[in-house]
mmJSON file of the N, C-alpha and C atoms, coordinates in Angstrom:
{"data_MODEL":{"atom_site":{
"group_PDB":["ATOM","ATOM","ATOM","ATOM","ATOM","ATOM","ATOM","ATOM","ATOM","ATOM","ATOM","ATOM","ATOM","ATOM","ATOM","ATOM","ATOM","ATOM","ATOM","ATOM","ATOM","ATOM","ATOM","ATOM","ATOM","ATOM","ATOM","ATOM","ATOM","ATOM","ATOM","ATOM","ATOM","ATOM","ATOM","ATOM","ATOM","ATOM","ATOM","ATOM","ATOM","ATOM","ATOM","ATOM","ATOM","ATOM","ATOM","ATOM","ATOM","ATOM","ATOM","ATOM","ATOM","ATOM","ATOM","ATOM","ATOM","ATOM","ATOM","ATOM","ATOM","ATOM","ATOM","ATOM","ATOM","ATOM","ATOM","ATOM","ATOM","ATOM","ATOM","ATOM","ATOM","ATOM","ATOM","ATOM","ATOM","ATOM","ATOM","ATOM","ATOM","ATOM","ATOM","ATOM","ATOM","ATOM","ATOM","ATOM","ATOM","ATOM","ATOM","ATOM","ATOM","ATOM","ATOM","ATOM","ATOM","ATOM","ATOM","ATOM","ATOM","ATOM","ATOM","ATOM","ATOM","ATOM","ATOM","ATOM","ATOM","ATOM","ATOM","ATOM","ATOM","ATOM","ATOM","ATOM","ATOM","ATOM","ATOM","ATOM","ATOM","ATOM","ATOM","ATOM","ATOM","ATOM","ATOM","ATOM","ATOM","ATOM","ATOM","ATOM","ATOM","ATOM","ATOM","ATOM","ATOM","ATOM","ATOM","ATOM","ATOM","ATOM","ATOM","ATOM","ATOM","ATOM","ATOM","ATOM","ATOM","ATOM","ATOM","ATOM","ATOM","ATOM","ATOM","ATOM","ATOM","ATOM","ATOM","ATOM","ATOM","ATOM","ATOM","ATOM","ATOM","ATOM","ATOM","ATOM","ATOM","ATOM","ATOM","ATOM","ATOM","ATOM","ATOM","ATOM","ATOM","ATOM","ATOM","ATOM","ATOM","ATOM","ATOM","ATOM","ATOM","ATOM","ATOM","ATOM","ATOM"],
"id":[1,2,3,4,5,6,7,8,9,10,11,12,13,14,15,16,17,18,19,20,21,22,23,24,25,26,27,28,29,30,31,32,33,34,35,36,37,38,39,40,41,42,43,44,45,46,47,48,49,50,51,52,53,54,55,56,57,58,59,60,61,62,63,64,65,66,67,68,69,70,71,72,73,74,75,76,77,78,79,80,81,82,83,84,85,86,87,88,89,90,91,92,93,94,95,96,97,98,99,100,101,102,103,104,105,106,107,108,109,110,111,112,113,114,115,116,117,118,119,120,121,122,123,124,125,126,127,128,129,130,131,132,133,134,135,136,137,138,139,140,141,142,143,144,145,146,147,148,149,150,151,152,153,154,155,156,157,158,159,160,161,162,163,164,165,166,167,168,169,170,171,172,173,174,175,176,177,178,179,180,181,182,183,184,185,186,187,188,189],
"type_symbol":["N","C","C","N","C","C","N","C","C","N","C","C","N","C","C","N","C","C","N","C","C","N","C","C","N","C","C","N","C","C","N","C","C","N","C","C","N","C","C","N","C","C","N","C","C","N","C","C","N","C","C","N","C","C","N","C","C","N","C","C","N","C","C","N","C","C","N","C","C","N","C","C","N","C","C","N","C","C","N","C","C","N","C","C","N","C","C","N","C","C","N","C","C","N","C","C","N","C","C","N","C","C","N","C","C","N","C","C","N","C","C","N","C","C","N","C","C","N","C","C","N","C","C","N","C","C","N","C","C","N","C","C","N","C","C","N","C","C","N","C","C","N","C","C","N","C","C","N","C","C","N","C","C","N","C","C","N","C","C","N","C","C","N","C","C","N","C","C","N","C","C","N","C","C","N","C","C","N","C","C","N","C","C","N","C","C","N","C","C"],
"label_atom_id":["N","CA","C","N","CA","C","N","CA","C","N","CA","C","N","CA","C","N","CA","C","N","CA","C","N","CA","C","N","CA","C","N","CA","C","N","CA","C","N","CA","C","N","CA","C","N","CA","C","N","CA","C","N","CA","C","N","CA","C","N","CA","C","N","CA","C","N","CA","C","N","CA","C","N","CA","C","N","CA","C","N","CA","C","N","CA","C","N","CA","C","N","CA","C","N","CA","C","N","CA","C","N","CA","C","N","CA","C","N","CA","C","N","CA","C","N","CA","C","N","CA","C","N","CA","C","N","CA","C","N","CA","C","N","CA","C","N","CA","C","N","CA","C","N","CA","C","N","CA","C","N","CA","C","N","CA","C","N","CA","C","N","CA","C","N","CA","C","N","CA","C","N","CA","C","N","CA","C","N","CA","C","N","CA","C","N","CA","C","N","CA","C","N","CA","C","N","CA","C","N","CA","C","N","CA","C","N","CA","C","N","CA","C","N","CA","C","N","CA","C"],
"label_alt_id":[null,null,null,null,null,null,null,null,null,null,null,null,null,null,null,null,null,null,null,null,null,null,null,null,null,null,null,null,null,null,null,null,null,null,null,null,null,null,null,null,null,null,null,null,null,null,null,null,null,null,null,null,null,null,null,null,null,null,null,null,null,null,null,null,null,null,null,null,null,null,null,null,null,null,null,null,null,null,null,null,null,null,null,null,null,null,null,null,null,null,null,null,null,null,null,null,null,null,null,null,null,null,null,null,null,null,null,null,null,null,null,null,null,null,null,null,null,null,null,null,null,null,null,null,null,null,null,null,null,null,null,null,null,null,null,null,null,null,null,null,null,null,null,null,null,null,null,null,null,null,null,null,null,null,null,null,null,null,null,null,null,null,null,null,null,null,null,null,null,null,null,null,null,null,null,null,null,null,null,null,null,null,null,null,null,null,null,null,null],
"label_comp_id":["MET","MET","MET","ILE","ILE","ILE","GLU","GLU","GLU","LEU","LEU","LEU","LEU","LEU","LEU","LYS","LYS","LYS","ALA","ALA","ALA","ALA","ALA","ALA","GLU","GLU","GLU","ARG","ARG","ARG","ARG","ARG","ARG","GLY","GLY","GLY","GLY","GLY","GLY","LYS","LYS","LYS","LEU","LEU","LEU","SER","SER","SER","VAL","VAL","VAL","THR","THR","THR","GLN","GLN","GLN","GLY","GLY","GLY","VAL","VAL","VAL","ILE","ILE","ILE","GLU","GLU","GLU","THR","THR","THR","GLY","GLY","GLY","ALA","ALA","ALA","THR","THR","THR","PHE","PHE","PHE","SER","SER","SER","GLN","GLN","GLN","VAL","VAL","VAL","GLU","GLU","GLU","THR","THR","THR","THR","THR","THR","LEU","LEU","LEU","LYS","LYS","LYS","GLU","GLU","GLU","MET","MET","MET","HIS","HIS","HIS","LYS","LYS","LYS","SER","SER","SER","GLY","GLY","GLY","TYR","TYR","TYR","VAL","VAL","VAL","ASP","ASP","ASP","ILE","ILE","ILE","GLY","GLY","GLY","ASN","ASN","ASN","SER","SER","SER","PRO","PRO","PRO","GLU","GLU","GLU","ASN","ASN","ASN","GLY","GLY","GLY","ALA","ALA","ALA","VAL","VAL","VAL","THR","THR","THR","TYR","TYR","TYR","ILE","ILE","ILE","PHE","PHE","PHE","HIS","HIS","HIS","GLU","GLU","GLU","LEU","LEU","LEU","THR","THR","THR"],
"label_asym_id":["A","A","A","A","A","A","A","A","A","A","A","A","A","A","A","A","A","A","A","A","A","A","A","A","A","A","A","A","A","A","A","A","A","A","A","A","A","A","A","A","A","A","A","A","A","A","A","A","A","A","A","A","A","A","A","A","A","A","A","A","A","A","A","A","A","A","A","A","A","A","A","A","A","A","A","A","A","A","A","A","A","A","A","A","A","A","A","A","A","A","A","A","A","A","A","A","A","A","A","A","A","A","A","A","A","A","A","A","A","A","A","A","A","A","A","A","A","A","A","A","A","A","A","A","A","A","A","A","A","A","A","A","A","A","A","A","A","A","A","A","A","A","A","A","A","A","A","A","A","A","A","A","A","A","A","A","A","A","A","A","A","A","A","A","A","A","A","A","A","A","A","A","A","A","A","A","A","A","A","A","A","A","A","A","A","A","A","A","A"],
"label_entity_id":["1","1","1","1","1","1","1","1","1","1","1","1","1","1","1","1","1","1","1","1","1","1","1","1","1","1","1","1","1","1","1","1","1","1","1","1","1","1","1","1","1","1","1","1","1","1","1","1","1","1","1","1","1","1","1","1","1","1","1","1","1","1","1","1","1","1","1","1","1","1","1","1","1","1","1","1","1","1","1","1","1","1","1","1","1","1","1","1","1","1","1","1","1","1","1","1","1","1","1","1","1","1","1","1","1","1","1","1","1","1","1","1","1","1","1","1","1","1","1","1","1","1","1","1","1","1","1","1","1","1","1","1","1","1","1","1","1","1","1","1","1","1","1","1","1","1","1","1","1","1","1","1","1","1","1","1","1","1","1","1","1","1","1","1","1","1","1","1","1","1","1","1","1","1","1","1","1","1","1","1","1","1","1","1","1","1","1","1","1"],
"label_seq_id":[1,1,1,2,2,2,3,3,3,4,4,4,5,5,5,6,6,6,7,7,7,8,8,8,9,9,9,10,10,10,11,11,11,12,12,12,13,13,13,14,14,14,15,15,15,16,16,16,17,17,17,18,18,18,19,19,19,20,20,20,21,21,21,22,22,22,23,23,23,24,24,24,25,25,25,26,26,26,27,27,27,28,28,28,29,29,29,30,30,30,31,31,31,32,32,32,33,33,33,34,34,34,35,35,35,36,36,36,37,37,37,38,38,38,39,39,39,40,40,40,41,41,41,42,42,42,43,43,43,44,44,44,45,45,45,46,46,46,47,47,47,48,48,48,49,49,49,50,50,50,51,51,51,52,52,52,53,53,53,54,54,54,55,55,55,56,56,56,57,57,57,58,58,58,59,59,59,60,60,60,61,61,61,62,62,62,63,63,63],
"pdbx_PDB_ins_code":[null,null,null,null,null,null,null,null,null,null,null,null,null,null,null,null,null,null,null,null,null,null,null,null,null,null,null,null,null,null,null,null,null,null,null,null,null,null,null,null,null,null,null,null,null,null,null,null,null,null,null,null,null,null,null,null,null,null,null,null,null,null,null,null,null,null,null,null,null,null,null,null,null,null,null,null,null,null,null,null,null,null,null,null,null,null,null,null,null,null,null,null,null,null,null,null,null,null,null,null,null,null,null,null,null,null,null,null,null,null,null,null,null,null,null,null,null,null,null,null,null,null,null,null,null,null,null,null,null,null,null,null,null,null,null,null,null,null,null,null,null,null,null,null,null,null,null,null,null,null,null,null,null,null,null,null,null,null,null,null,null,null,null,null,null,null,null,null,null,null,null,null,null,null,null,null,null,null,null,null,null,null,null,null,null,null,null,null,null],
"Cartn_x":[9.865,8.49,8.406,9.176,9.172,9.665,10.711,11.229,10.189,9.433,8.383,7.272,6.922,5.909,6.355,7.596,8.121,8.169,8.529,8.559,7.152,6.179,4.795,4.304,4.689,4.289,4.84,6.082,6.692,6.026,5.375,4.766,3.237,2.719,1.279,0.469,1.104,0.381,0.291,1.001,0.977,2.4,2.618,3.967,3.936,4.781,4.948,6.145,6.275,7.414,8.715,8.761,9.968,10.331,9.357,9.613,10.128,9.584,10.045,11.489,11.877,13.26,14.187,13.807,14.617,14.778,13.691,13.691,14.425,14.405,14.958,16.272,16.528,17.718,17.535,16.352,16.051,15.818,15.783,15.556,14.073,13.802,12.408,11.625,12.207,11.49,11.185,12.157,11.943,10.83,10.854,9.834,8.47,8.394,7.105,6.538,7.374,6.913,6.385,7.112,6.685,5.37,5.243,3.994,2.821,3.056,1.987,1.568,2.543,2.216,1.388,1.745,0.992,-0.425,-0.565,-1.902,-2.715,-2.099,-2.78,-3.253,-2.476,-2.834,-3.835,-4.151,-5.147,-4.592,-3.279,-2.677,-2.698,-2.681,-2.681,-3.661,-4.099,-4.898,-4.031,-4.474,-3.74,-4.58,-3.937,-4.599,-3.627,-3.981,-3.12,-2.967,-1.774,-1.51,-2.264,-3.022,-3.737,-2.78,-1.578,-0.619,0.036,0.451,1.214,0.735,-0.303,-0.872,-0.098,0.967,1.778,0.957,1.214,0.576,1.046,0.081,0.381,-0.238,0.537,0.048,-0.383,-1.607,-2.22,-2.349,-1.708,-1.722,-2.766,-4.019,-5.116,-4.914,-4.236,-3.999,-3.037,-2.324,-1.361,-1.834,-3.004,-3.496,-4.296],
"Cartn_y":[18.164,18.24,18.892,19.93,20.616,19.676,18.911,17.968,16.908,16.463,15.476,16.085,17.338,18.009,18.129,18.505,18.624,17.268,16.23,14.879,14.43,14.721,14.364,15.121,16.368,17.169,16.549,16.107,15.479,14.144,13.535,12.22,12.29,13.412,13.533,13.615,14.008,14.193,12.963,11.893,10.66,10.236,9.728,9.396,8.25,7.26,6.189,6.539,5.831,6.059,5.772,4.674,4.321,5.41,5.93,7.016,8.246,8.521,9.655,9.495,8.273,7.994,8.228,7.695,7.858,9.335,10.071,11.481,12.397,12.066,12.987,12.529,11.235,10.715,10.549,10.836,10.648,9.154,8.776,7.377,7.027,5.729,5.281,5.816,5.762,6.248,7.725,8.51,9.953,10.278,9.625,9.89,9.444,8.23,7.717,8.584,8.981,9.835,11.166,11.769,13.059,12.921,11.885,11.684,11.404,10.645,10.38,11.664,12.521,13.809,14.671,14.642,15.409,14.864,13.551,12.945,13.349,13.273,13.639,15.093,15.947,17.365,17.64,16.619,16.778,17.221,17.22,17.664,16.578,15.324,14.215,13.139,12.347,11.162,9.94,8.819,7.577,6.637,6.04,5.063,3.95,3.147,2.066,2.143,1.853,1.827,0.662,0.91,-0.188,-1.163,-0.701,-1.557,-2.578,-2.137,-3.03,-3.073,-2.335,-2.353,-1.536,-0.868,-0.07,1.07,1.353,2.498,3.751,4.58,5.789,6.985,8.027,9.276,10.174,10.672,11.426,12.893,13.741,15.184,15.745,15.869,16.247,17.591,18.496,19.801,19.697,18.585,18.391,17.417,16.807,15.836,16.508],
"Cartn_z":[-118.888,-119.334,-120.717,-120.922,-122.219,-123.316,-123.024,-124.017,-124.365,-123.38,-123.646,-124.495,-124.231,-125.046,-126.501,-126.694,-128.059,-128.747,-128.0,-128.559,-128.958,-128.118,-128.429,-129.654,-129.76,-130.922,-132.211,-132.172,-133.346,-133.689,-132.717,-132.898,-132.96,-133.377,-133.563,-132.294,-131.197,-129.943,-129.072,-129.442,-128.648,-128.357,-127.131,-126.718,-125.716,-125.928,-124.938,-124.055,-122.967,-122.08,-122.829,-123.562,-124.313,-125.314,-126.019,-126.967,-126.235,-125.057,-124.26,-123.826,-123.471,-123.093,-124.28,-125.438,-126.648,-127.002,-126.921,-127.332,-126.354,-125.059,-124.061,-123.446,-123.471,-122.801,-121.303,-120.796,-119.376,-119.111,-117.852,-117.503,-117.655,-117.695,-117.761,-116.574,-115.377,-114.192,-114.279,-114.737,-114.841,-115.825,-116.992,-118.007,-117.507,-116.967,-116.495,-115.379,-114.452,-113.346,-113.871,-114.801,-115.353,-116.106,-116.926,-117.679,-116.744,-115.683,-114.713,-113.994,-113.684,-113.058,-114.011,-115.291,-116.287,-116.417,-116.314,-116.367,-115.139,-113.979,-112.733,-112.764,-113.427,-113.534,-114.655,-115.452,-116.508,-117.855,-118.003,-119.26,-120.343,-119.928,-120.889,-120.447,-121.413,-121.13,-121.373,-120.859,-121.049,-121.901,-122.881,-123.745,-124.073,-125.046,-125.505,-127.013,-127.475,-128.909,-129.537,-130.599,-131.256,-131.95,-132.274,-132.967,-132.048,-130.847,-129.981,-128.531,-128.203,-126.856,-125.829,-126.247,-125.309,-124.719,-123.46,-122.813,-123.539,-123.915,-124.676,-123.974,-123.86,-123.279,-124.42,-124.334,-125.426,-125.013,-125.789,-125.574,-126.531,-126.074,-126.964,-127.648,-127.015,-127.64,-128.823,-128.93,-130.002,-131.082,-130.876,-131.865,-132.929],
"occupancy":[1.0,1.0,1.0,1.0,1.0,1.0,1.0,1.0,1.0,1.0,1.0,1.0,1.0,1.0,1.0,1.0,1.0,1.0,1.0,1.0,1.0,1.0,1.0,1.0,1.0,1.0,1.0,1.0,1.0,1.0,1.0,1.0,1.0,1.0,1.0,1.0,1.0,1.0,1.0,1.0,1.0,1.0,1.0,1.0,1.0,1.0,1.0,1.0,1.0,1.0,1.0,1.0,1.0,1.0,1.0,1.0,1.0,1.0,1.0,1.0,1.0,1.0,1.0,1.0,1.0,1.0,1.0,1.0,1.0,1.0,1.0,1.0,1.0,1.0,1.0,1.0,1.0,1.0,1.0,1.0,1.0,1.0,1.0,1.0,1.0,1.0,1.0,1.0,1.0,1.0,1.0,1.0,1.0,1.0,1.0,1.0,1.0,1.0,1.0,1.0,1.0,1.0,1.0,1.0,1.0,1.0,1.0,1.0,1.0,1.0,1.0,1.0,1.0,1.0,1.0,1.0,1.0,1.0,1.0,1.0,1.0,1.0,1.0,1.0,1.0,1.0,1.0,1.0,1.0,1.0,1.0,1.0,1.0,1.0,1.0,1.0,1.0,1.0,1.0,1.0,1.0,1.0,1.0,1.0,1.0,1.0,1.0,1.0,1.0,1.0,1.0,1.0,1.0,1.0,1.0,1.0,1.0,1.0,1.0,1.0,1.0,1.0,1.0,1.0,1.0,1.0,1.0,1.0,1.0,1.0,1.0,1.0,1.0,1.0,1.0,1.0,1.0,1.0,1.0,1.0,1.0,1.0,1.0,1.0,1.0,1.0,1.0,1.0,1.0],
"B_iso_or_equiv":[0.0,0.0,0.0,0.0,0.0,0.0,0.0,0.0,0.0,0.0,0.0,0.0,0.0,0.0,0.0,0.0,0.0,0.0,0.0,0.0,0.0,0.0,0.0,0.0,0.0,0.0,0.0,0.0,0.0,0.0,0.0,0.0,0.0,0.0,0.0,0.0,0.0,0.0,0.0,0.0,0.0,0.0,0.0,0.0,0.0,0.0,0.0,0.0,0.0,0.0,0.0,0.0,0.0,0.0,0.0,0.0,0.0,0.0,0.0,0.0,0.0,0.0,0.0,0.0,0.0,0.0,0.0,0.0,0.0,0.0,0.0,0.0,0.0,0.0,0.0,0.0,0.0,0.0,0.0,0.0,0.0,0.0,0.0,0.0,0.0,0.0,0.0,0.0,0.0,0.0,0.0,0.0,0.0,0.0,0.0,0.0,0.0,0.0,0.0,0.0,0.0,0.0,0.0,0.0,0.0,0.0,0.0,0.0,0.0,0.0,0.0,0.0,0.0,0.0,0.0,0.0,0.0,0.0,0.0,0.0,0.0,0.0,0.0,0.0,0.0,0.0,0.0,0.0,0.0,0.0,0.0,0.0,0.0,0.0,0.0,0.0,0.0,0.0,0.0,0.0,0.0,0.0,0.0,0.0,0.0,0.0,0.0,0.0,0.0,0.0,0.0,0.0,0.0,0.0,0.0,0.0,0.0,0.0,0.0,0.0,0.0,0.0,0.0,0.0,0.0,0.0,0.0,0.0,0.0,0.0,0.0,0.0,0.0,0.0,0.0,0.0,0.0,0.0,0.0,0.0,0.0,0.0,0.0,0.0,0.0,0.0,0.0,0.0,0.0],
"pdbx_formal_charge":[null,null,null,null,null,null,null,null,null,null,null,null,null,null,null,null,null,null,null,null,null,null,null,null,null,null,null,null,null,null,null,null,null,null,null,null,null,null,null,null,null,null,null,null,null,null,null,null,null,null,null,null,null,null,null,null,null,null,null,null,null,null,null,null,null,null,null,null,null,null,null,null,null,null,null,null,null,null,null,null,null,null,null,null,null,null,null,null,null,null,null,null,null,null,null,null,null,null,null,null,null,null,null,null,null,null,null,null,null,null,null,null,null,null,null,null,null,null,null,null,null,null,null,null,null,null,null,null,null,null,null,null,null,null,null,null,null,null,null,null,null,null,null,null,null,null,null,null,null,null,null,null,null,null,null,null,null,null,null,null,null,null,null,null,null,null,null,null,null,null,null,null,null,null,null,null,null,null,null,null,null,null,null,null,null,null,null,null,null],
"auth_seq_id":[1,1,1,2,2,2,3,3,3,4,4,4,5,5,5,6,6,6,7,7,7,8,8,8,9,9,9,10,10,10,11,11,11,12,12,12,13,13,13,14,14,14,15,15,15,16,16,16,17,17,17,18,18,18,19,19,19,20,20,20,21,21,21,22,22,22,23,23,23,24,24,24,25,25,25,26,26,26,27,27,27,28,28,28,29,29,29,30,30,30,31,31,31,32,32,32,33,33,33,34,34,34,35,35,35,36,36,36,37,37,37,38,38,38,39,39,39,40,40,40,41,41,41,42,42,42,43,43,43,44,44,44,45,45,45,46,46,46,47,47,47,48,48,48,49,49,49,50,50,50,51,51,51,52,52,52,53,53,53,54,54,54,55,55,55,56,56,56,57,57,57,58,58,58,59,59,59,60,60,60,61,61,61,62,62,62,63,63,63],
"auth_comp_id":["MET","MET","MET","ILE","ILE","ILE","GLU","GLU","GLU","LEU","LEU","LEU","LEU","LEU","LEU","LYS","LYS","LYS","ALA","ALA","ALA","ALA","ALA","ALA","GLU","GLU","GLU","ARG","ARG","ARG","ARG","ARG","ARG","GLY","GLY","GLY","GLY","GLY","GLY","LYS","LYS","LYS","LEU","LEU","LEU","SER","SER","SER","VAL","VAL","VAL","THR","THR","THR","GLN","GLN","GLN","GLY","GLY","GLY","VAL","VAL","VAL","ILE","ILE","ILE","GLU","GLU","GLU","THR","THR","THR","GLY","GLY","GLY","ALA","ALA","ALA","THR","THR","THR","PHE","PHE","PHE","SER","SER","SER","GLN","GLN","GLN","VAL","VAL","VAL","GLU","GLU","GLU","THR","THR","THR","THR","THR","THR","LEU","LEU","LEU","LYS","LYS","LYS","GLU","GLU","GLU","MET","MET","MET","HIS","HIS","HIS","LYS","LYS","LYS","SER","SER","SER","GLY","GLY","GLY","TYR","TYR","TYR","VAL","VAL","VAL","ASP","ASP","ASP","ILE","ILE","ILE","GLY","GLY","GLY","ASN","ASN","ASN","SER","SER","SER","PRO","PRO","PRO","GLU","GLU","GLU","ASN","ASN","ASN","GLY","GLY","GLY","ALA","ALA","ALA","VAL","VAL","VAL","THR","THR","THR","TYR","TYR","TYR","ILE","ILE","ILE","PHE","PHE","PHE","HIS","HIS","HIS","GLU","GLU","GLU","LEU","LEU","LEU","THR","THR","THR"],
"auth_asym_id":["A","A","A","A","A","A","A","A","A","A","A","A","A","A","A","A","A","A","A","A","A","A","A","A","A","A","A","A","A","A","A","A","A","A","A","A","A","A","A","A","A","A","A","A","A","A","A","A","A","A","A","A","A","A","A","A","A","A","A","A","A","A","A","A","A","A","A","A","A","A","A","A","A","A","A","A","A","A","A","A","A","A","A","A","A","A","A","A","A","A","A","A","A","A","A","A","A","A","A","A","A","A","A","A","A","A","A","A","A","A","A","A","A","A","A","A","A","A","A","A","A","A","A","A","A","A","A","A","A","A","A","A","A","A","A","A","A","A","A","A","A","A","A","A","A","A","A","A","A","A","A","A","A","A","A","A","A","A","A","A","A","A","A","A","A","A","A","A","A","A","A","A","A","A","A","A","A","A","A","A","A","A","A","A","A","A","A","A","A"],
"auth_atom_id":["N","CA","C","N","CA","C","N","CA","C","N","CA","C","N","CA","C","N","CA","C","N","CA","C","N","CA","C","N","CA","C","N","CA","C","N","CA","C","N","CA","C","N","CA","C","N","CA","C","N","CA","C","N","CA","C","N","CA","C","N","CA","C","N","CA","C","N","CA","C","N","CA","C","N","CA","C","N","CA","C","N","CA","C","N","CA","C","N","CA","C","N","CA","C","N","CA","C","N","CA","C","N","CA","C","N","CA","C","N","CA","C","N","CA","C","N","CA","C","N","CA","C","N","CA","C","N","CA","C","N","CA","C","N","CA","C","N","CA","C","N","CA","C","N","CA","C","N","CA","C","N","CA","C","N","CA","C","N","CA","C","N","CA","C","N","CA","C","N","CA","C","N","CA","C","N","CA","C","N","CA","C","N","CA","C","N","CA","C","N","CA","C","N","CA","C","N","CA","C","N","CA","C","N","CA","C","N","CA","C","N","CA","C","N","CA","C","N","CA","C"],
"pdbx_PDB_model_num":[1,1,1,1,1,1,1,1,1,1,1,1,1,1,1,1,1,1,1,1,1,1,1,1,1,1,1,1,1,1,1,1,1,1,1,1,1,1,1,1,1,1,1,1,1,1,1,1,1,1,1,1,1,1,1,1,1,1,1,1,1,1,1,1,1,1,1,1,1,1,1,1,1,1,1,1,1,1,1,1,1,1,1,1,1,1,1,1,1,1,1,1,1,1,1,1,1,1,1,1,1,1,1,1,1,1,1,1,1,1,1,1,1,1,1,1,1,1,1,1,1,1,1,1,1,1,1,1,1,1,1,1,1,1,1,1,1,1,1,1,1,1,1,1,1,1,1,1,1,1,1,1,1,1,1,1,1,1,1,1,1,1,1,1,1,1,1,1,1,1,1,1,1,1,1,1,1,1,1,1,1,1,1,1,1,1,1,1,1]
}}}
């Protein structure tokens, strides 16, 4: 979770699952599960990238 937060911070507060995998070396399932848990807890919102439509997790405290 900490690695994903740092990755989101480096990316302006927005992170896709693929970016999370690249940044952390974790599997797609691990990253997606962690981001979904963070969303369920209210830490992030879910949106879509205007460039490519990818699901993006938005860390409002970092934007």
